[in-house]
C-alpha positions in Angstrom: -7.0 3.8 1.7 -8.5 6.9 3.2 -5.5 7.1 5.5 -3.0 7.3 2.6 -5.3 9.5 0.4 -5.5 7.1 -2.5 -8.4 5.8 -4.5 -9.0 2.0 -4.5 -8.3 1.8 -8.2 -5.0 3.7 -7.9 -4.0 1.4 -5.0 -4.8 -1.7 -7.1 -2.8 -0.3 -10.1 0.2 0.2 -7.8 -0.3 -3.3 -6.4 -0.4 -4.8 -9.9 2.9 -2.9 -10.7 4.5 -4.2 -7.5 4.7 -0.6 -6.0 2.2 -1.0 -3.2 3.0 -2.2 0.4 2.9 -6.0 1.0 -0.7 -7.2 1.2 -2.2 -10.2 3.0 -5.2 -12.0 1.6 -7.7 -13.1 4.3 -9.6 -16.4 4.0 -12.7 -14.5 3.0 -10.8 -13.0 0.0 -10.4 -9.5 1.5 -7.0 -7.8 1.3 -5.3 -6.2 4.2 -2.0 -4.4 4.7 -0.1 -4.8 8.0 0.5 -1.6 9.8 4.3 -2.3 9.9 4.4 -2.9 6.1 2.3 0.3 5.5 4.6 2.4 7.7 7.7 1.0 6.0 6.3 1.6 2.5 5.1 5.1 3.5 8.6 6.0 4.8 10.3 4.8 1.7 8.0 6.6 -0.6 8.3 9.9 1.3 12.0 9.5 1.1 11.8 9.1 -2.7 9.8 12.2 -3.0 12.2 14.3 -1.0 15.2 13.4 -3.1 
């Protein structure tokens, strides 16, 4: 979350609203985001801001 400059709580709020990148839950319960999904999400959000 440091990479995208977002707090953990803000990320989880976005995730609950369906606005976060696709997440993968690991067997130990941790949540991860694939690099390709993060890059796609980041590109689409940057595009939205520039419109």
